[in-house]
Backbone as a printed PyTorch tensor [residue, N CA C, xyz], in Angstrom:
tensor([[[ 95.5240,  89.4560, 122.1640],
         [ 96.3890,  90.0180, 120.9600],
         [ 97.4960,  88.7940, 120.4540]],

        [[ 98.0990,  89.3970, 119.8090],
         [ 98.7620,  88.1970, 119.0810],
         [ 99.4070,  87.4020, 119.1710]],

        [[ 99.5340,  86.0970, 118.8200],
         [100.7090,  85.1200, 119.7650],
         [101.9290,  85.4390, 118.5800]],

        [[102.8040,  85.0950, 119.0900],
         [104.2410,  84.8950, 118.7090],
         [104.0350,  84.3470, 116.8930]],

        [[103.4920,  83.1250, 117.1910],
         [103.3900,  82.0960, 115.9740],
         [102.4500,  83.0310, 114.6790]],

        [[101.3520,  83.6250, 115.4000],
         [100.3070,  84.5400, 114.1620],
         [101.0640,  85.6380, 113.8880]],

        [[101.9670,  86.5380, 114.9390],
         [103.2540,  86.9000, 113.9880],
         [103.6420,  87.2600, 112.9230]],

        [[104.0300,  85.6810, 113.0230],
         [105.1780,  85.3330, 112.2160],
         [104.5300,  84.7490, 111.0660]],

        [[102.8530,  83.9030, 111.2120],
         [102.4140,  83.8850, 110.3470],
         [101.9880,  85.3280, 109.0220]],

        [[101.8160,  86.2430, 109.9240],
         [101.5260,  87.1620, 109.2150],
         [102.6490,  88.1590, 108.4770]],

        [[103.4700,  87.8020, 109.2460],
         [104.8770,  88.3540, 108.5420],
         [105.0710,  87.4280, 106.7710]],

        [[104.8330,  85.7170, 106.9520],
         [104.6170,  85.6130, 106.0380],
         [103.9250,  85.7610, 104.7790]],

        [[102.8060,  85.8040, 105.1380],
         [102.2600,  86.6620, 104.9030],
         [102.5710,  88.0370, 103.5640]],

        [[102.7460,  88.6920, 104.6900],
         [103.1530,  89.8840, 103.7710],
         [104.5890,  89.6400, 102.9900]],

        [[105.3520,  88.7050, 103.3300],
         [106.8710,  88.9310, 102.4880],
         [106.4680,  88.3950, 101.3150]],

        [[105.4230,  87.4240, 101.3930],
         [105.0480,  86.3450, 100.3770],
         [104.0960,  87.8310,  99.2450]],

        [[103.3800,  88.4770,  99.9200],
         [102.6810,  89.4970,  98.9780],
         [103.0820,  90.0850,  98.3990]],

        [[104.6680,  90.8370,  99.2800],
         [105.8180,  91.8290,  98.4800],
         [106.0740,  90.8270,  97.7490]],

        [[106.6370,  89.9020,  97.7430],
         [107.1420,  89.4550,  96.0180],
         [106.2660,  88.9400,  95.1600]],

        [[105.1090,  89.0340,  95.6200],
         [104.0710,  88.4300,  94.3480],
         [104.0430,  90.3200,  93.8020]],

        [[103.9410,  91.0090,  94.5690],
         [103.3010,  92.8000,  93.8270],
         [104.6340,  93.1200,  93.3330]],

        [[105.9110,  92.6510,  93.7260],
         [106.9610,  93.0770,  93.0050],
         [107.2640,  92.5420,  91.6380]],

        [[107.0020,  91.2560,  91.6920],
         [106.9560,  90.4870,  90.0300],
         [105.7170,  91.0600,  89.4500]],

        [[104.6370,  91.5720,  89.7330],
         [103.3270,  92.4460,  89.1750],
         [103.9480,  93.3670,  88.6250]],

        [[104.2820,  94.0570,  89.6610],
         [105.2210,  95.7150,  89.4000],
         [105.9510,  95.7030,  88.2650]],

        [[106.7030,  94.5360,  88.2830],
         [107.7970,  94.6490,  86.9740],
         [107.1700,  94.3600,  85.4400]],

        [[106.3770,  93.3900,  85.4490],
         [105.4070,  92.9620,  84.3640],
         [104.4390,  94.5430,  84.2170]],

        [[104.2380,  95.0960,  84.8420],
         [103.3530,  96.5010,  84.3580],
         [104.3030,  97.6030,  84.0630]],

        [[105.5040,  97.7460,  84.6650],
         [106.6710,  98.4290,  84.1980],
         [106.6120,  98.3550,  82.3290]],

        [[106.7110,  97.0500,  82.3630],
         [107.3570,  96.4510,  80.9660],
         [105.9940,  96.9290,  80.1490]],

        [[104.9780,  96.7500,  80.6320],
         [103.8780,  96.9240,  79.7630],
         [103.9750,  98.3420,  79.3190]],

        [[103.6040,  99.2610,  80.3240],
         [103.4300, 100.7480,  80.4530],
         [104.4910, 101.6460,  79.5260]],

        [[105.4310, 100.7700,  79.9250],
         [107.3150, 101.5090,  79.0760],
         [107.2790, 100.8480,  77.2750]],

        [[106.3130,  99.6290,  77.1080],
         [106.9350,  98.9000,  76.0560],
         [106.2680,  99.9910,  74.7630]],

        [[106.8230, 100.3920,  73.5850],
         [106.6860, 101.4930,  72.2100],
         [105.3790, 101.2610,  71.7960]],

        [[104.7300, 102.0700,  71.8280],
         [103.3460, 102.0240,  70.6150],
         [103.8320, 102.6320,  69.4390]],

        [[103.2460, 102.2380,  68.2890],
         [102.9960, 102.8530,  67.1750],
         [104.4990, 102.8440,  66.8530]],

        [[104.7750, 103.3560,  65.4250],
         [106.1930, 103.6720,  65.0070],
         [107.2400, 102.1630,  64.8970]],

        [[107.8220, 103.0080,  64.2010],
         [109.0450, 101.7840,  64.1190],
         [109.6260, 101.4260,  65.3550]],

        [[109.8520, 101.7890,  66.7070],
         [109.7500, 101.1580,  67.6410],
         [109.5670, 100.4440,  68.0370]],

        [[107.7160,  99.9460,  67.7780],
         [106.9660,  99.3100,  67.7810],
         [107.0930,  98.2030,  66.6140]],

        [[108.1730,  98.0570,  65.8360],
         [108.1100,  97.1060,  64.8740],
         [107.2920,  97.4200,  63.4640]],

        [[106.5260,  98.9270,  63.0880],
         [106.0560,  98.7770,  62.0070],
         [106.8110,  99.5870,  61.1510]],

        [[106.2730,  99.9050,  60.3140],
         [107.0210, 100.6120,  58.8480],
         [107.1950, 101.8440,  59.0910]],

        [[106.1600, 102.7120,  59.8250],
         [106.1900, 103.7730,  59.5660],
         [105.6770, 104.1600,  60.9220]],

        [[106.2660, 106.1510,  61.0710],
         [106.2050, 106.3640,  62.5150],
         [104.0610, 106.9220,  62.7350]],

        [[103.7250, 106.3030,  62.3040],
         [101.7420, 106.1900,  62.1510],
         [101.0880, 105.2270,  62.5520]],

        [[100.5840, 104.8050,  63.5390],
         [100.0830, 103.7920,  64.2110],
         [ 98.8050, 103.4690,  63.0290]],

        [[ 98.7130, 101.9630,  63.1040],
         [ 97.5760, 101.6050,  61.9460],
         [ 96.6940, 102.4010,  61.3370]],

        [[ 96.0160, 102.5060,  63.2580],
         [ 94.8020, 103.0350,  62.3590],
         [ 94.7350, 104.2000,  63.9350]],

        [[ 94.1540, 105.3450,  63.9920],
         [ 94.0600, 106.3050,  65.1020],
         [ 93.4590, 105.7120,  66.1630]],

        [[ 92.3990, 105.0190,  66.0530],
         [ 91.7320, 104.0850,  67.3480],
         [ 93.1870, 102.9720,  68.0210]],

        [[ 93.8290, 102.5360,  67.3910],
         [ 94.9230, 101.4810,  67.5920],
         [ 95.5880, 102.6900,  68.8620]],

        [[ 96.0680, 103.7450,  68.0610],
         [ 96.8170, 104.4750,  69.2050],
         [ 95.6480, 105.2080,  70.6930]],

        [[ 94.7150, 105.1990,  70.2440],
         [ 93.7970, 105.2800,  71.3420],
         [ 93.8700, 104.2040,  72.5670]],

        [[ 93.6000, 103.6180,  71.8790],
         [ 93.8260, 102.0900,  72.7470],
         [ 94.8920, 101.8320,  73.5810]],

        [[ 96.2770, 102.1180,  72.5240],
         [ 97.4490, 101.8560,  73.3690],
         [ 97.9420, 103.0580,  74.4560]],

        [[ 97.3690, 104.1900,  74.5710],
         [ 97.3210, 105.5690,  75.3350],
         [ 96.3590, 104.5900,  76.6300]],

        [[ 95.4280, 104.0170,  76.5070],
         [ 94.2810, 103.7440,  77.3990],
         [ 95.0440, 102.8820,  78.4070]],

        [[ 95.6230, 101.9170,  77.9930],
         [ 96.4900, 100.5320,  78.2400],
         [ 97.7820, 101.0890,  79.3810]],

        [[ 98.1010, 101.9040,  78.6170],
         [ 99.4710, 102.9090,  78.9440],
         [ 99.0340, 103.5600,  80.4560]],

        [[ 98.0530, 103.9450,  79.9440],
         [ 97.5950, 104.9310,  81.3730],
         [ 96.9300, 104.1530,  82.5550]],

        [[ 96.7300, 102.6570,  82.2890],
         [ 96.0940, 101.7330,  83.0700],
         [ 96.9160, 101.3430,  83.8440]],

        [[ 97.8770, 100.5270,  82.8230],
         [ 99.0730, 100.2770,  83.6600],
         [ 99.9940, 101.3020,  84.3760]],

        [[100.4500, 102.2720,  84.2590],
         [100.6840, 103.6910,  85.1690],
         [ 99.5440, 103.4100,  86.4450]],

        [[ 98.5060, 103.7110,  86.5350],
         [ 97.6970, 103.5340,  87.6420],
         [ 98.1420, 102.2500,  88.4600]],

        [[ 97.6510, 101.6590,  87.8190],
         [ 97.7900, 100.2210,  88.5090],
         [ 99.6290,  99.7340,  89.2220]],

        [[100.7720, 100.6650,  88.5790],
         [101.8630, 100.8510,  88.8570],
         [102.1700, 101.6230,  90.2640]],

        [[100.8430, 103.1060,  90.2550],
         [101.0970, 103.3850,  91.6550],
         [100.6390, 102.7390,  92.5860]],

        [[ 99.2400, 102.0000,  92.4380],
         [ 98.3220, 101.5050,  93.0960],
         [ 99.4590, 100.3440,  93.8910]],

        [[ 99.9770,  99.5580,  93.1910],
         [100.7210,  98.5490,  93.9550],
         [101.8550,  99.1670,  94.5140]],

        [[102.5790, 100.0410,  94.1710],
         [103.6160, 100.7210,  94.7820],
         [103.2910, 101.2810,  96.1340]],

        [[101.8000, 101.8200,  96.0730],
         [101.4180, 102.3710,  97.3750],
         [101.0600, 101.0410,  98.3510]],

        [[100.7440,  99.9500,  97.6950],
         [100.4760,  98.5400,  98.9370],
         [101.8690,  98.2320,  98.9690]],

        [[103.1690,  97.9090,  98.1810],
         [104.3680,  97.9320,  98.5080],
         [105.0010,  98.4770, 100.0010]],

        [[104.6950,  99.9290,  99.8710],
         [104.6210, 100.5890, 100.9620],
         [104.4000, 100.1360, 101.7780]],

        [[102.7030, 100.2540, 101.6720],
         [102.0860,  99.4590, 103.0550],
         [102.6780,  98.3400, 103.8020]],

        [[102.9550,  97.3910, 102.9390],
         [103.7520,  96.2500, 103.4940],
         [104.9070,  96.6120, 104.2500]],

        [[105.9680,  97.2230, 103.6060],
         [107.5070,  97.5740, 103.8390],
         [106.7230,  98.3570, 105.5190]],

        [[106.0050,  99.4590, 105.4960],
         [105.1960,  99.6740, 106.9750],
         [105.0040,  98.5560, 108.1090]],

        [[104.1730,  97.7750, 107.1140],
         [103.8330,  96.4470, 108.1270],
         [104.7600,  95.7590, 109.0850]],

        [[105.6670,  95.3590, 107.7010],
         [106.9900,  94.4750, 108.6930],
         [107.6230,  95.3770, 109.5460]],

        [[107.7070,  96.5550, 109.3700],
         [108.7320,  97.4780, 110.6860],
         [107.9690,  97.4760, 111.7570]],

        [[106.3640,  97.6830, 111.6490],
         [105.4960,  97.3490, 112.7920],
         [106.1090,  96.1430, 113.5330]],

        [[105.9430,  95.1110, 112.6190],
         [106.2390,  93.9260, 113.2190],
         [107.2160,  93.9590, 113.9090]],

        [[108.6330,  94.2600, 113.7060],
         [110.1750,  94.3910, 113.9140],
         [109.3900,  94.9600, 115.4280]],

        [[108.6720,  96.0760, 115.5630],
         [108.8030,  97.2290, 116.7260],
         [107.9500,  96.6970, 117.4960]],

        [[106.9260,  95.7530, 117.1940],
         [106.2590,  95.3780, 118.5960],
         [104.7390,  95.9750, 118.3370]],

        [[104.4800,  96.6940, 117.3860],
         [103.1490,  97.3380, 116.9070],
         [102.2560,  96.5980, 116.0640]],

        [[102.6070,  95.7650, 115.5490],
         [101.8720,  95.5440, 114.7460],
         [ 99.8790,  94.6230, 114.8770]],

        [[ 99.2010,  94.9160, 114.1800],
         [ 97.6110,  94.2810, 114.6910],
         [ 97.3220,  95.3570, 115.6160]],

        [[ 97.9950,  96.5130, 116.0680],
         [ 97.0470,  97.5090, 116.5630],
         [ 97.0360,  98.6540, 115.9330]],

        [[ 95.7600,  99.2040, 115.9760],
         [ 95.3950, 100.5080, 115.4740],
         [ 95.9640, 101.7310, 115.7610]],

        [[ 96.5250, 102.4750, 114.4970],
         [ 97.5980, 102.9330, 114.9100],
         [ 96.9040, 104.7440, 114.8320]],

        [[ 95.4640, 104.6980, 115.3020],
         [ 94.5410, 105.6300, 115.1710],
         [ 93.9090, 105.2680, 117.1760]],

        [[ 93.8370, 104.1830, 117.3430],
         [ 93.1880, 104.0470, 118.7400],
         [ 93.8960, 103.6970, 119.7170]],

        [[ 94.8990, 102.5640, 118.8480],
         [ 95.5730, 101.2320, 119.4530],
         [ 94.9400, 100.0260, 120.2110]],

        [[ 93.7760, 100.5890, 120.0160],
         [ 93.0740,  99.0440, 119.8860],
         [ 93.8550,  97.5130, 118.9530]],

        [[ 93.3350,  96.6120, 119.3160],
         [ 93.9820,  95.0220, 118.5200],
         [ 92.8020,  95.4570, 117.3980]],

        [[ 93.3130,  94.9590, 116.1360],
         [ 93.0820,  95.1730, 114.9110],
         [ 92.0270,  93.7280, 114.8920]],

        [[ 91.1000,  93.2190, 114.2320],
         [ 90.6840,  92.1980, 114.4960],
         [ 91.2480,  91.4080, 113.7070]],

        [[ 91.5700,  89.8800, 113.8450],
         [ 92.2940,  89.0200, 113.0380],
         [ 91.4440,  88.6690, 111.7450]],

        [[ 89.8070,  89.0180, 110.9130],
         [ 89.5380,  89.1120, 110.1460],
         [ 89.8110,  89.8250, 109.2280]],

        [[ 90.1580,  91.4150, 109.7460],
         [ 91.3150,  92.1690, 109.1440],
         [ 92.2670,  92.1540, 108.5510]],

        [[ 92.8530,  91.3950, 109.3170],
         [ 94.2930,  91.2840, 109.0710],
         [ 94.3820,  90.2670, 108.2860]],

        [[ 93.6030,  89.0130, 108.1400],
         [ 93.9110,  87.6760, 107.3780],
         [ 93.0700,  88.5680, 106.0680]],

        [[ 92.4460,  89.3720, 105.8760],
         [ 91.8510,  89.8400, 104.3820],
         [ 93.0010,  91.3430, 104.0610]],

        [[ 93.4590,  92.0100, 105.2540],
         [ 94.3940,  93.0320, 104.4700],
         [ 95.2340,  93.1020, 106.0190]],

        [[ 96.4890,  92.1540, 105.5590],
         [ 97.4080,  91.8910, 106.1360],
         [ 98.3450,  93.2680, 106.8590]],

        [[ 98.5220,  93.9320, 105.9000],
         [ 99.4950,  94.9950, 105.7630],
         [ 98.5940,  96.6760, 106.3660]],

        [[ 97.4430,  96.6530, 107.1340],
         [ 96.2960,  96.8580, 107.9660],
         [ 96.7090,  98.1420, 108.7030]],

        [[ 96.5910,  99.4270, 108.7610],
         [ 97.4560, 100.2150, 109.8450],
         [ 96.3070, 100.7660, 111.1050]],

        [[ 94.8910, 100.4730, 110.4200],
         [ 93.9090, 101.0290, 111.0630],
         [ 92.7700,  99.6090, 111.6370]],

        [[ 92.1840,  99.5460, 112.9940],
         [ 91.0840,  99.0230, 112.6430],
         [ 89.7380,  99.0730, 111.9260]],

        [[ 88.6800,  98.4280, 111.9260],
         [ 87.4340,  99.0160, 110.9450],
         [ 87.1560,  99.9660, 110.9070]],

        [[ 86.2260, 100.6400, 112.2530],
         [ 86.3260, 101.7170, 112.7170],
         [ 86.6250, 102.9900, 112.1550]],

        [[ 88.2660, 103.3440, 112.7040],
         [ 89.0430, 103.9580, 111.6980],
         [ 89.3510, 104.3330, 110.5370]],

        [[ 89.1310, 103.0010, 110.2340],
         [ 89.5570, 102.7650, 108.5600],
         [ 89.0630, 103.5180, 107.7550]],

        [[ 87.2860, 103.2500, 107.7480],
         [ 85.9370, 103.4670, 107.9210],
         [ 86.0460, 105.3160, 107.8330]],

        [[ 86.6920, 105.5320, 108.8520],
         [ 86.3640, 107.3910, 109.3550],
         [ 87.4630, 107.9570, 108.4100]],

        [[ 88.6580, 107.1920, 108.2660],
         [ 89.6700, 108.0570, 107.3480],
         [ 89.3870, 107.8100, 106.0700]],

        [[ 88.8830, 107.0490, 105.4290],
         [ 88.1650, 106.9060, 104.2440],
         [ 87.2390, 108.0420, 103.6970]],

        [[ 86.4920, 107.6500, 104.7220],
         [ 85.2790, 108.8290, 104.6310],
         [ 85.6550, 110.2840, 104.6420]],

        [[ 86.6710, 110.6130, 105.2620],
         [ 87.1000, 111.7500, 105.4640],
         [ 88.0090, 112.0930, 103.9920]],

        [[ 88.3720, 111.2990, 103.6740],
         [ 89.2590, 111.5340, 102.3870],
         [ 88.4700, 111.6570, 101.3450]],

        [[ 87.2800, 111.2540, 101.0670],
         [ 86.2670, 111.2780, 100.3210],
         [ 85.6480, 112.5190, 100.4300]],

        [[ 85.7980, 113.4050, 101.1270],
         [ 85.4310, 114.3430, 101.3130],
         [ 85.6480, 115.5570, 100.7820]]])
């Protein structure tokens, strides 16, 4: 069972991770929403300099949007973990109720599941 000091340590880790990801998300939003090609990007015409440049810009925008979605999902998981701390259920598997290992919590402090159930759920999701 986690001690109050350990739980407080995880709370601080979660809050620091949330702050860092929030800043990363803001930077990704700026990257994804920046103008590409044309006058909005500072060019003299609405046509990019080269078609390959437009393809690269589109790829970078899609990548930034995917990263934003992933980081947003992690931020939601962090919020859920902070709620579990408040409810007194942090560190317990949401599936079996067993204690989540400290090694797993150290690696992924917002873990909802023990390693066994996380693998099972991942396996079901990929089918």
